[in-house]
C-alpha positions in Angstrom: -24.9 -23.3 -6.8 -27.7 -21.1 -5.4 -30.6 -23.2 -4.0 -34.1 -22.8 -2.6 -33.1 -23.5 0.9 -30.3 -21.0 0.8 -28.0 -23.6 2.3 -24.4 -24.3 1.0 -21.1 -25.5 2.7 -18.1 -23.3 2.5 -16.7 -25.7 0.0 -19.8 -25.5 -2.1 -19.7 -21.7 -1.9 -16.0 -21.7 -3.0 -16.8 -24.0 -5.9 -19.7 -21.7 -7.0 -17.4 -18.8 -6.9 -14.8 -20.6 -9.1 -17.5 -21.1 -11.7 -18.4 -17.5 -11.6 -14.8 -16.2 -12.2 -13.7 -18.9 -14.6 -14.1 -16.5 -17.7 -12.0 -13.8 -16.0 -8.3 -13.9 -16.7 -7.6 -11.4 -14.0 -9.1 -13.4 -11.1 -8.1 -16.5 -9.4 -8.9 -18.7 -6.3 -6.6 -16.5 -4.2 -9.1 -13.7 -4.6 -12.1 -16.0 -3.5 -10.1 -17.3 -0.5 -9.3 -13.7 0.4 -12.9 -12.8 0.3 -14.0 -15.8 2.5 -11.2 -15.2 5.0 -11.6 -11.4 5.4 -15.3 -11.2 5.2 -15.9 -13.8 7.8 -12.6 -13.4 9.9 -11.3 -16.9 9.1 -7.7 -18.0 8.8 -6.6 -20.2 6.0 -6.7 -23.1 8.5 -10.1 -22.2 9.7 -11.4 -22.1 6.2 -10.0 -25.5 5.5 -11.4 -27.0 8.7 -14.8 -25.6 8.0 -15.1 -26.7 4.3 -17.9 -29.1 5.0 -19.7 -26.9 7.5 -22.8 -25.1 6.4 -22.4 -21.4 5.8 -24.8 -19.2 7.6 -27.5 -17.8 5.3 -26.5 -14.2 5.8 -22.8 -15.1 5.0 -23.9 -16.9 1.9 -25.9 -13.9 0.7 -23.0 -11.4 1.5 -20.5 -13.8 -0.2 -22.5 -13.9 -3.4 -22.7 -10.1 -3.4 -18.9 -9.9 -2.9 -18.2 -12.2 -5.8 -20.4 -10.3 -8.1 -18.5 -7.1 -7.1 -15.3 -8.8 -7.7 -16.4 -9.9 -11.2 -17.5 -6.3 -11.9 -13.9 -5.2 -11.3 -13.8 -4.0 -7.6 -10.6 -5.0 -6.0 -11.1 -7.6 -3.3 -9.4 -5.3 -0.7 -12.1 -2.7 -1.3 -14.9 -5.2 -1.1 -13.8 -6.3 2.4 -12.3 -3.0 3.5 -9.1 -4.7 4.5 -5.6 -5.3 3.1 -2.6 -7.3 4.2 0.7 -5.6 4.5 3.9 -6.6 6.1 2.2 -9.0 8.5 -0.5 -6.4 9.4 -4.2 -6.1 8.6 -5.0 -2.6 7.5 -8.2 -0.9 6.8 -8.5 0.4 3.2 -11.2 2.5 1.5 -11.3 4.0 -2.0 -9.7 7.1 -0.5 -6.4 5.2 -0.2 -4.2 3.1 -2.4 -4.2 -0.6 -1.8 -0.8 -1.5 -0.3 1.5 -3.4 -2.7 4.0 -6.2 -2.1 6.7 -4.1 -3.9 6.3 -1.5 -1.1 7.0 -4.3 1.5 10.5 -4.5 -0.1 11.0 -0.8 0.5 10.2 -1.4 4.2 12.5 -4.3 4.2 15.4 -2.1 2.9 14.7 0.6 5.5 14.6 -1.9 8.4 17.7 -3.8 7.2 19.7 -0.6 6.7 18.9 0.9 10.1 19.2 -0.2 13.7 16.6 0.3 16.4 18.4 3.2 17.9 16.1 6.3 18.3 15.5 8.2 15.1 13.1 10.8 13.8 11.4 9.3 10.7 9.0 10.9 8.1 6.7 9.0 5.8 5.6 11.2 2.9 2.2 10.3 1.2 1.4 7.8 3.8 -2.1 6.8 2.4 -3.3 4.0 4.6 -0.4 4.4 6.8 1.2 1.2 5.6 4.8 2.2 5.6 4.7 4.3 8.8 2.9 1.6 10.8 5.1 -1.3 9.5 8.2 0.7 10.4 6.9 1.7 13.8 5.8 -1.7 14.6 9.3 -3.1 13.8 11.3 -0.1 15.2 9.4 1.0 18.3 12.1 3.4 19.5 11.8 5.5 16.3 9.7 8.6 16.3 7.5 8.4 13.2 5.5 11.2 11.5 3.3 10.4 8.6 1.9 13.0 6.1 -0.5 13.1 3.3 -2.2 15.8 1.2 -5.5 14.0 1.6 -7.4 14.6 4.9 -9.5 11.4 4.0 -6.3 9.3 3.7 -5.0 10.7 7.0 -8.2 9.7 8.7 -7.9 6.1 7.5 -4.2 6.0 8.5 -5.1 7.2 12.0 -7.6 4.4 12.4 -5.0 1.9 11.2 -2.4 3.2 13.6 -4.8 2.7 16.5 -6.0 -0.7 15.2 -2.2 -1.8 15.1 -1.3 -0.2 18.4 1.3 2.2 17.0 1.9 5.8 18.1 2.4 7.9 15.1 2.0 11.7 14.5 -0.1 12.5 11.5 0.1 15.8 9.4 -2.0 17.0 6.5 0.6 18.4 4.2 1.6 18.7 0.6 5.1 17.1 0.9 6.9 19.5 3.3 4.5 22.5 3.2 3.2 22.0 6.7 6.4 20.2 8.1 8.9 22.6 9.8 11.3 20.0 11.4 14.0 17.8 10.0 14.5 14.0 10.2 17.1 11.4 10.3 15.3 9.3 7.8 12.6 10.1 5.2 10.7 7.4 3.2 8.1 7.8 0.5 5.9 5.9 -2.0 4.7 9.0 -3.8 2.3 9.1 -6.8 4.6 8.3 -9.8 2.5 7.2 -12.7 2.2 9.3 -15.8 -1.3 9.5 -17.3 0.0 8.0 -20.6 0.9 4.9 -18.7 -2.7 3.9 -18.3 -2.5 1.3 -21.2 -0.1 -0.7 -19.0 -2.4 -0.6 -15.9 -5.1 -2.9 -14.7 -8.5 -1.7 -15.4 -9.6 -2.3 -11.8 -6.7 0.1 -10.6 -7.8 2.8 -13.1 -11.5 2.5 -12.1 -11.2 2.1 -8.4 -8.0 3.5 -6.8 -7.6 7.2 -6.0 -6.1 9.3 -8.8 -4.4 11.5 -6.2 -2.4 8.6 -5.0 -1.6 7.2 -8.5 -0.7 9.9 -10.9 1.9 12.8 -11.1 2.5 15.4 -13.6 5.8 15.8 -15.6 5.9 12.2 -16.8 5.3 10.9 -13.3 8.2 12.9 -11.8 6.5 15.9 -10.2 6.4 14.7 -6.7 10.0 13.5 -6.8 11.1 17.0 -7.8 8.9 18.5 -5.1 10.6 16.2 -2.5 14.1 17.1 -4.0 13.3 20.7 -3.7 12.8 20.6 0.1 14.7 17.5 1.2 18.0 19.3 1.8 16.3 21.4 4.5 14.4 18.6 6.2 17.1 15.8 6.3 19.5 15.9 9.1 23.3 15.5 8.5 24.0 11.9 7.4 20.3 11.4 7.0 18.8 9.0 4.3 15.9 9.3 2.0 14.2 6.1 0.6 11.8 6.2 -2.3 9.7 3.8 -4.3 9.9 4.6 -8.0 8.1 3.4 -11.2 9.7 0.5 -13.1 11.2 2.8 -15.8 12.2 5.8 -13.6 15.5 4.8 -12.1 17.7 7.1 -14.3 15.3 10.0 -14.2 14.8 10.0 -10.4 18.5 9.4 -9.7 19.3 12.3 -11.9 16.8 14.6 -10.1 18.5 14.1 -6.8 22.1 14.0 -8.2 21.4 17.5 -9.5 19.5 18.9 -6.4 21.9 17.4 -3.8 25.4 17.3 -5.6 27.2 15.9 -2.6 24.7 13.1 -1.9 25.2 9.4 -2.8 22.3 7.9 -4.9 21.9 4.3 -4.6 19.3 2.4 -6.8 17.8 -1.0 -5.8 15.8 -3.5 -7.9 13.0 -5.6 -6.6 13.0 -9.4 -6.4 11.6 -9.5 -9.9 14.5 -7.4 -11.2 12.5 -4.3 -11.8 13.7 -0.7 -11.1 11.7 0.0 -7.8 13.7 1.9 -5.2 16.1 4.7 -4.7 18.1 5.6 -1.6 19.7 9.1 -1.2 22.4 9.5 1.5 23.1 13.1 2.5 
């Protein structure tokens, strides 16, 4: 679809891209439309309206580069530096995990389970700030603190909080190490993948997303044990802890908190696909 005059319409560019990705089982037209929309600040309606419009030469060049990156295995969110999460647009870099749809269900649970009355909330392992920002955006009266062990991740999260007009306190901390206070609600999507689970993972995730945000020792349970070891002192009376878990970790994570907090109520929840995905611990 390249031509000597470097002139194509958006429709022709999209068609060219479809031919380029046709041999890849991991890519589809959603990825192409995502690139077009996010690279050039178009809504899906804008893209449809402009299908027959000529794409500026510099855009066409950038789009071709982006499609080649996509084919090489770079996630589209890293190519454009943006990701969608809970109706928000977040900046993402290779220093942070790309926010997942499954984590939106964790936010759904937190919001559905708690009113807008003032509460102190902690998001452990905030990464891009996705959970903290989504929660604060929908519960403006909550005082939200977000922590991460990675200074680079905290910097990205700070930028996202500013971009989405949310007032959040950020702390560089290994779980509770630098956090002295207690909270009414704690939420976390920690690293929970065991290294031996790589055969079940997409190659693009293994090659591009940060190991620090993906993997945990002790069969993926190390961070849950770390949280369990300190949560009793950081959760207020009647406080609640919400955790995202791996799809085979429900029994193991439930047992960790049942042993650490014998008086607590542990409630598991599956995602819409029926996978083990979330745990709530009520103090």
